[in-house]
DRENDO-765595 format. One record per atom (N, C-alpha, C): z, y, x. Coordinates in steps of 0.05 Angstrom, whole numbers, plus 5000, padded with zeros to 4 digits. Layout:
ZYX...
//
This chain:
500049765017500050005000500050255018497850375020497450605039496650855024498251075030497551335019497951525041496251735042496651935064499452045063500452075087503252175090503452485089501052615094501052905095498652995077498953195063496653295046494653435063491953375057489853515071489653805061488953975078488854255070486254395080485454605068483154755077483954915103481954955119482355125142481855415136483355585150482655865148479755915157478156055140475256055146474556265167475456215191474656385214474456215239472756305257472456165282474656255302474956095322476956185344475956445356477756595368476856855380474656815400472656965399470256925416471056965446470456755462470756775491468456645504467856725528465756605544466956525571466856275577468056175601466856315625468556365646467756495670467656285692465256255703464856045723466156125750467755945761468855975788468455705801467455705826467055475842469655335848470055075843472254925850471454705869472154735895471354535914473254295913472054055913473653805913475353765888474353835865475953825842476653525835479153495827480053225817481453265790481653055774482853075748484852855744487252925733489152715725488152585701488552325700487752165677489752195654489452425641491352505620489852705602490452695576489052875556491053095548489953325543491553545532490953565501492953555486492753575457493953845449492354025438493354285430493554305400495954365390496354395360497154685355496754775330497555045323500555065319501454955297504454955292505654675293504054475298505054195300505154055274504354185252504554065224501753975215499753995232497153915224496953605220495953525197495453225194493953095216492053245227490353135248491953045273494253185276495953115300496952825297497652745274498452465269496352265277493752335271491652165278491152135307491452375320490952385349493152225364495652275356497852135370497451835365496851745341496551465336494351345353492151475355489951355370490651325400491851525411492551525439494851335445496851315427499151145431498250855430496550775411495750495410493950415434492350605444490750555468492550535493494750675492496450705516495250915536494051135525492851335541494751575543495451665567497351875570496352145559498052305548497252555538499652745537499152995535501153205532500453365508502453405490502053575466503053855471501454045468502154335470502154455442504354525431504554645405504554955409502455085402502055365411504255555399505055525375507055705363509855665374510355425386512955375398513055475427510755515439510655615466508655835468509056055455507056275454506456385482503956405488503056515514503256315538504156065532504655885554502155725563499955735549497555585556496155775577496955735603495955905624494355745643493055865662491555715683493355535698495955625703497755455718498555205703498555215677499054965661496854765663494354875665491954705665491254585692491754725713490954635740492654755761492654615784493954715808491954695830490754925838488754915858486354755847485454575862483054405855483754155838486354135832487253905816487653975787485853885770486153935742488053735730489853835713491953665702491053485678488553545668487753405643484753345645483953105638481253015640479653075613481053155592479853225567481653385550480553535531482153705513481453635485483653615468483353565440484853785425483453915407484754115389484953995361487354035349487753905322485754035303485354305305483454445288481854635307479454715297477754865314478855145320480355255301481355535306484355535310485655305308488555285311490055495294489155515269490255715250492855635238494555815234497055765219497756015204499555975184500456195167503056315179502956565185505356685198507156835179506756795153508556915132507057145118505057265130503557475118500657425117499657245134496857175133496156955155493656885156492856675173491956785201492656655222491956765249491656515267490456555290490256345310492856325326493656075332496156055347495856105377493556105387493056185415492256475417493156595437492256875442489556875454488457115456485757145468485857045498487957105511488357025540488456725542489756595522490056305523487456165518485956265499483356155493481456195517481756415531480156465554480856265579483456225581484456035602483355755596483355675571482555415565479555385569477955585561475155575565474455565595475655725611475155735640475855455652477955345644478655075655476654875648475954865623473954665614471254695628470354925632467854965646468054895676469954985689470054955718470854685727472354535710472954265718471354065703469454145688467553965675468953795654470753915639472453765619471353815591471053605576470053625549472353685529471453785506473353865485472453735458474553665442474153565415475653745396474353825375475753965352475753765329478253645324478553425305478153515277478553745270478053855242476954135247474354165238472854395247471854555223472254815225470754995206468155035220465854965205463254965218462255245226462955325251462155585261459755555279458155765280455755765296456255695325458355805335459055755364459555475371460255295350460855015354458454835347456154965342453754805338452854775309453754955292453054935263451255165255449955135233448055345223448055335193447155565182446755585152449355625138449155615111451555665095453555435098456055505094458255295094459155245066459354995058460454925032462554725035464154685014466154475013465254244995465854005003465153774986466753794960465553764937466953774911469253564911471353624897473753444896472953174883471053174865470452914852468252754865467452854890465452714906466652604931466152354937466952234963464752254982464852425003462752435022462752175039460352115048459951875065458851955092459851835112458751875139456451655144454151755151451951575157451151625187451451425203451251445231448251485239447751685257445151735267444551565293442151565301441551405326443151515350443651785350445251885372448151805368449151785343451751705337452251415346450251245344450450975352451050935382450251125398450851125426453751185432455051355416457751435420459651255405458851165381460550985364459250715361458650585384457150345384458450105370461150125368462749915355462649915326461750135313461650155284459250015273459649905248457349805234455450025224453349955213451550165204451950245175453950125162454550195134455750465132455250615110456450885106459550855106460851055118463751055120464751285101466251215080467051425061469451595073469451855066471552035074473252075049475651955048477351985025479952135033480952285012483552435015483452645037481052765041480852955063478853175055479753435060477753645056475353605075473053675065470653635081468853875078467953985101466254205101463354105106461454235092458654155093456954385106455454305127453854505140451554355155449754505166447554385181448054425211446854245227447054275256445154495266446154655284444454855295442254735314440154875318438154775339439454725365438854485376440054405401442554245399443954275377446354105373445553825364447153625368446453355363448253225340447153185317448753055297449352765303451852675300452452405304452952255277453752405258454052305230452952525211451552435189450752615169451552485142451652655121452052535094449352475081449452395056446952315042445052545037446052795038444453025034443553165060444053045082443153145108445053335120447453385109449353565123450353415148450853565169451853455193454953475194456353245195459253245193460653185219459153075238460253035265457953115284458553315302456553445317457453475346455653405365456253475394454453705401455553895413454054135421454854235448452954335463453454485487453854775480456154905485456755165476455155365493454955605483453355805498454255835527456755795534457555825561457355575578456255355565455955105581457854885575460054945560462054745555460954545533462254305532461254105513463654065492462854055465464754025445463753815425465653645416464953475393466653565370465253625347466553725324466353545300468653515286468653375261469453565238467953575217468253775196470053695173471753495177473453385156476153335167478253335150480953315159481553035168483752995183484452735193487452675187488052435187490952345184491252055192493451985202493851725214493351495195493651545168493451325149490651315136488851485144486151505132484251325148482751155133480950965146478951095164477751315154475651455170476851555197479251655196480551755221481051535241482051315231482551085249480050975261478050945243475550815252474051005272474251255270472751425288474151485314476851435314478451535336477651435363476951175365476351065391473851195403471851235386469351365397469851655406471751795391472352065400473752065427475751895430477251875456475251795478473551595473471751505493469751725502468951895482467152115489468452315506470852415498472152625512472952555541473452295545474152195571471752105587469452125576466952025589467151725594468651575579468651285581470551185603472251355615474051265635476751365629478751195623481351275616483451055619485851125622488150925622488650825594488950555593489350435567486850265561487050125538484849965530485049905499482749815489482449755461481749465457483249345438482549075428483249105398481948925383482748895354483748615350486048605337487548345335487848255306487947995303488747885276490547645282493147675278495047455283496647385259496147165246497447075222499346845230501946895226503946675232504946555205504746305203505546165178508146015183510246115170512946015174513445765157515445605165516445385148514545145147512745125166510844905165512444635167511744445152512944175147515244195126516244435120518344465099517044535072518744555052517744655026518944925021517645085004518745344996519145334966521545444957521945454929520045674917519545654890517545814878518746034860517346254857518246494844518946444814517146344799517546314771519546104763519945914780521845704774522945604799525245734809526445664835527345374838527445224815528244954816525944784827523544904826521144754836520544874864519044704880518444784907515644674914514344794934511844704943511844664973510644424980510144355008507144305011506044415032503144355037502544065038500144005030499143735031497143695055496443455060494343405080491743525072491043535047488643655038488743965041491144085037491344365042490744425072491844265089491544325118488544285127487344075115484444025120482744265111483344355086481744585076482344845093484844865103485345105121483745095145483544845157482044815182479144875178478044785155475144825149474645125145476545255131476345545126476345705152478045605170478445745195475945725213474545505212472045465227469845655215469845685188467945865176468546155185470946235186471746505193471046555222471546365241470946395269467946455271466246315256463346345258462546625246463646685223462946945209463647175225466047165238466947395254466147405283464847175291464147135320466647175337468847035326471547065339472646785342471646635363472646355366475546325370476846545379479746525385481446545360480246615337481746645313482946375304485446355304486846105293489646195282490446065262493046115251495245995269497546125269499946045283501745895264502245645267503945495250506745485262508645635249511545625258512845395244513445175258514044915246517044845249517944695229520744595229520444285228521444155251520943865254522343695232524443795220525843635199523943545179521943715173520143665150518443415153518243295179516543075180518042815172520542835164522042615153522242645122520242555108520142595079522442445065523042545041525042405024523842125016525641955012524841685004523141684978521041544979519241544956517241764954517341954972515542184972513342134992510742134982508642085001508142345018507942305044507542525063504742515074502942685063500242695075499942915096501943085097501643315115502043245144504043075150504543005177502242865191501042665179498742545192496442745194496042925176493943125177494543315200497143375205497743555227497143415254497443165255496543015279493543045284492043005261489143015263488043285269489243495258488243765260489843925280491543815296493343965314491844165331489544085341488044255360486744495346486744495319485544725305487444965304489944935309491945145305493645185329495045415329497145465349499845395337501645305353504145205342506545345355508445435340510745585349513245445337515245435354517845315343519245505325520045395302521545545281524345415278525245265299527545095299527144835283528744645287528444375275529244395246531444515239532644475213532644755196531544965209531545235195534345335189536245325208538845435202538945735209540645885196541146165205542646145231541746305251542946275277544946485284545646665265547446875272550246785281551146555271553946475277554046205294551746115299551545835313552445855342553645635351554545625379552245525396552645545423550645495442549545215440551245005438550444725437548844665412549544785389548144735365545344845365545045075376542445215377540645055397541844975418540344815438539244565425540944435408540144185396537744255376537944465362535944545343533244585358533144695381530744755395529644505409531344355421530344115434529343915414530543905389529443735369526643795361526044055360523444145353521344095376522244115401520644045423519743765423521643585416521043295413518943245392519143385370517243355348514443435358514343665372511643755382510543545401512143415417511143205435510242965419511842885400511242645384508642665369508142915358505742955341503343035359503743085384501543155400500443445394502243625391501543905385500844045411498344015419497444095447497644395451497444545429497544835432500344955427502344785430505144875427506044975455507545195455508545315479511545375476513245255491516145295489517045585497515145755507515946025513516446185487515446095464515246245439517246145419518446325404520246245384520246445360520246345336520546485311523246385300525346545300527846445290527946455260529346275246529446275217530446535206528746645188529446905175530047125196528947105220529247285241532347335247533847105246536747115252537347055282539747105289540747035316540047225338538647435333537647625353540047765367542347775355544747905366546847695374546347445371548147235377547747145406549447215425549047145453548946845458550346695441550046395445547246305438546246395416543446315408541446415427541646655436539546755454539746645482542146575491542346465516541246175516541946025495540845765492537745755491536645945478533645975475532546035503533746225517532746305543532946065563535145935563535645705581533645485576532545465552530645245545527745355549527445585560524745685567523645895548525045965527523946175509523746445524521546585521521246845534520347055513519146965492518247155471519047055444520047235427520647175400519847415383519847365357519147575338521647715328521247975323523348135309522148235284523748365265522748445240522148745242519548825240518849095244519649285222520549165199521449335177524349425181525749325201528449405208528349595231529549825229529150045247529549965277531649845283532149775312530749525322529049405303527349185311524349255311523749505303521049595301519949695329517449715332516249825357517050105362518150165385518750435392516350565405514750415418512250495430510250305418507950395407505950205397505149995416505149755407504249525422506049455446508349555445510449485466512549295456513349125473515548935466518249085466520248945457523049045458524748855473526648945489528648775501530548665480531148415482533048295463535848445467537248445445539648605445541848475463541948225468544148105484543047965508540547885509539347755533536747915538537048135555534848315558532248185569532547955584529947845594528447705572529547665549528147555525526847805513524347775508522848005497522047945468522448155451521848125422519148265416517548125401515048245390515448315362515548565354515948635326513748515309514548375287512548245270512448395243510148425231509848555206510348375183512348435166512548295141510348375123509748205104507448275085508548245056506948335037507648305009506448064997505547875014504947595005507547435009509147414988511847314991512047024997514346945008514746665016514646474993515246554969515646364947513346374926510946444934508746434917506546264927505146114909503345914919500645934903500546054880498146084864498046374854495846474845495546754838497546844816498146674796499946754774502746824786503646664804506346704817506346974831504247014847504347254863504047504846502347504826501947734808504647794794506047584784508547614770510647744789511047634812513147754831512348034840509848064846508948324858509348554837508648494813508948704792511948744784513548534787516448554783517648764802516648754827517648924849516349204849513749214843512349464848511149594822512049504798511049624773511749924773514149994781514950284780513350434800512750334823511250464844508450534834507150344822504350384813504250504786506350484770506350584743505050394723504350154731503149954714503049694729502149484715501749224729498949214742498849094765496349054780495248764774492648734774491448474772491448344799490748094799490547934825488648074843486248154833484148284848485148554860486648694844487648954854489748924875491448734872493448654893492148574919490048414918488648334942487348584955486348764938485049014950487149184964489449224952491449394962492649274988493249024987494648895010492748855033490248805027488248775049487849035062488149275048487949525061490149565082492449455076494749475096494049325120493149065118492448915142490049035156488149155142485849275154486749505173488649665164489549895181490849775206492349565205493549445229491349365248489149245238486849155254485549395268484849585251483149795261484549975283487149995281488450165301489250005326488449745327488849585350491749495354493149445333495949355334496149045340497648975359497848685366500148545351501648675335503848555320502848325302503948085303503047885285504047935257502847795236503647825208505147595199507047625181508647405170507547295144507247035143506546895119508246635117507846475097509346225094507545995083508445755089506745525084505845505055507545595036506645575007504345735001503845955018501446115014498945985021499045735032496545585038496145345019497245374995496645184975493745244964492045054966489345104957489245044926489345264911489445234882486745204868484645234885481945174877480245124902477945014900476344954924475945214940476745184965476445424985478145654978480145624962481745864953484745804956486045964972489045974973489646274974492246334969493146614969492546734997493346595018493046705045490146735052488546535047485646555055484246765038485046795011483947004996484547285008487047325016487947575028486447625054486247435072484947475097482047495093480747355074477947405069477347685060479047795043478648075033478848265057480848215075481248385097478948375116477948135122475748105142473148215132472648185104470348305092470248605097472548735092472749025096472349095125473448925143473348975172470348975179468848765170466048745179464348975168465149095147463649345137464049575157466149565173466749795189466149745219466949525229466749465258464949225263463849225288462448985296463548905323466148885326467548795349468848525342468948335361470248075357473348115353474447995334477347995331478547805352480747885364482147705382484647605368485347355374487747235363489047075386490347215404491547085426493946925418494646725435497146575430499446765434501846695424503946875423504946955451504946765470505746845497503947045510501247045503499447245513500047505500500447505474501347765461503847865475505647685480508147765492507747895519505847785535505547895561504148165558502248195540501048455537503048665527504748575509506848755499508948835522509248645540510948695563509748895583507148875587505849075602506049365590505749365564505849635550508749745551510749565551513549655553514049775581513049635601513449735628512250015631509650045621508350295623509750525608511250445586512650665571515150755586516050595606518550665620518250815646515750835657515350955683512851125682512751345697510251495699508251365717505651385711503651275728502051525739501351495764499751705776496851615778495051745764492151675763490551915765488951925786487352155793484452085796482752225782479752175783478452395799476852285818474952475831472252415817471552595800469152545782466652445798465652215786463252085798463751945824466151945834466651825861468751605861471251675851473251475854475551525834477351325832479851335816482051225833484251375836486551285852488951245834490351015837492550945819494950875836497250955825499850865836502050885816504250735821506550755803509050695820511350785808513950745823515050465821513950295804514850025803512549835798512949575803510749385799510049375769507549385763506649365736503649295734502749225710499949185704498849425688496849555699495749795687492949745676492549745650489849715638488249975642485749955651483950185654481250115641480350285624477750255611475750415626473450265632471250415645471150385675472950255687473050215716471149995724469150045741467049835745467949635768469549445761470649235778469448975770468848805789467748535783469548375765472248425768474148265754474648385725473348605718473848725693472848545670474148565647473548405624471848585605469548475597467748625578468748605550468948825536469548825509468249065494466749005474465349225461463349375479462249225499460449355517461649525539464149505542465649665562467449495580467649555605469449395623472349495619474249305619477149365620478149215644479349365663480649235686483649255683484949035688487949015687488949025715489849255724490449295752493249225758493649065779496348995787497249185809499049365800500049575819502749485832502949535858505449485873506949735876509549735871511149985872510750135897510050405893509850585915507150575931505450395924502950355938500550455922498850615931496550715918494150535923492350525904489850375908487750535896485350555911483050705903480650535898479350595876476950445868474550625865472250545875469850725872468850715843467650935835466450955808463450935809462250955832459350945834458150675841459850475841458750205848460649995837459949745833461749545824463249445848465849445846467649365867468849095862468848925884470248675882473148725889474948675870477748725875479448475870479648305891480648035887483548035880485248185894488048165890489148395871487348575864488248815850488348785820486948585809486948575780487248285769488048275744488548025731486247975712485947715706484047625685485647535662486047705641487747625619486447395603488047225591487146995576487947015547486646885529487346885501489346655496489346465514491246235510492146145536494646135540495846045565498845995560499845785572502645735571503845715600502145785619503045775647503246055656502446105681502346375691500046525678500546755667498546895651497047085668494447025670492747195687492647095715490347105728490147005755488347205771489047245796487347415813484647295816482647465818479947365823478447545843
//
């Protein structure tokens, strides 16, 4: 259930104060790999979209709120001698307008606009105006109009736009919940997106003084699909395709209570346990999804409880033999043997629970099981030192937390958390979903969903409407590159009709929407790989990294502690290609700098890792 968190607003209809950059020769110019984000008063919805985009990529940036630091955007802030402090500039709005109590004005002074223009020109730094009033100086011409409130403008990508936003599909992208200005591109400006009437809504222009600007004529916000979908291309353009951080799109579905039964919503005296036919149908569906998405790594994670392989007397168990047969189709995570709450358990009892499940994994031949990973029952035991020490002593290194609880949620996007009592255990915040544990057929889900959310929506939703709303939530997680897995339960995989279960219906709806927007392969790494990537991100959030670009020549990296630094666009032989771009995962040693050329492919044997999608040993190997 997604709604914009901030209301879209019109811009004050004036351009930024006219300035012309003054050219000054800068010998030996270098740029720090960091972006400058300039906001007017800090309340612009576009600022949320910018922060989200950069935070999920892991790209360093500085936010300068002009009204909070009047007059402070000076040449000294932007550069020191020949060292530029920012490789790109992002303005929340084109004129940085704000209301000062009596009228609208620009938050930057004439001198500050001049300093910014001079810096951009002399250091060759590009600029983005995330929400733009279509002014002639930014590459627009003709009359300016506003899109009518009852019309949803659509972005149609041009051939030039396909070069900048190559990851997007060719289908029109609607702009919803955002003011949109309509204008034409001026001669010489390059439209990247137009609407159905030929208005240019995203334009790249070389300004009269020689600077480059990318302008978007519609508002932005972190929860708006168009903002999230466009953000990577905008960042990639302003950085010229070389920046700290990296982009992947993930889909990780964890299915709890495998081998057990779940009680049902409409009649808690009844319960449902998957059958062998359910598992077979799930495996077949998964193969179809892998082919449709061109994502061979996509597989469900089955969080299993070994007790369930011992059926009650007289009850036929078709699931356990099917699990043996289809074990290789899935990833397997320990959910403890008996599903006890771990908050009060002693060390020996927790150890027995975990070793019992390890034995079941061995007995059934669950080849994709890794003892490093743990999903505790109901996410309990995270503060119990006995439980956490027992898990750690048996090899657990990564477990999930509940992202809906404040101190278990991600503090930094895509970063792990240290466990509360055993810090060497890392927690990956997992997303709960509104596909509840105790529903197995559409009628049950509709009944419980409307019981909970009738007041929120003001009416009852149909099954199709619930799928639409909840798939929008999962779609946002995917589009912004979030690695957090999603929580489901085994009852959700009851096939109530041929090729139809609640979980597969929800994921099919999500993936269909995804394919209308992106043409990137979805990644579905095993949990320990997610854990390692989240561990890298945690380390990067704790220490500053020094990254300096000599444009067209080299990039030099260093850090005060050992860590792995992802860099997009660095031409290394060990780089991993994704979406047509190389990503290098650089292994930095504390206090030592390493320099890579930008004008040729470099063989870097010891400097970078090759990340894997599946591994239960040492993750990543030098090459």
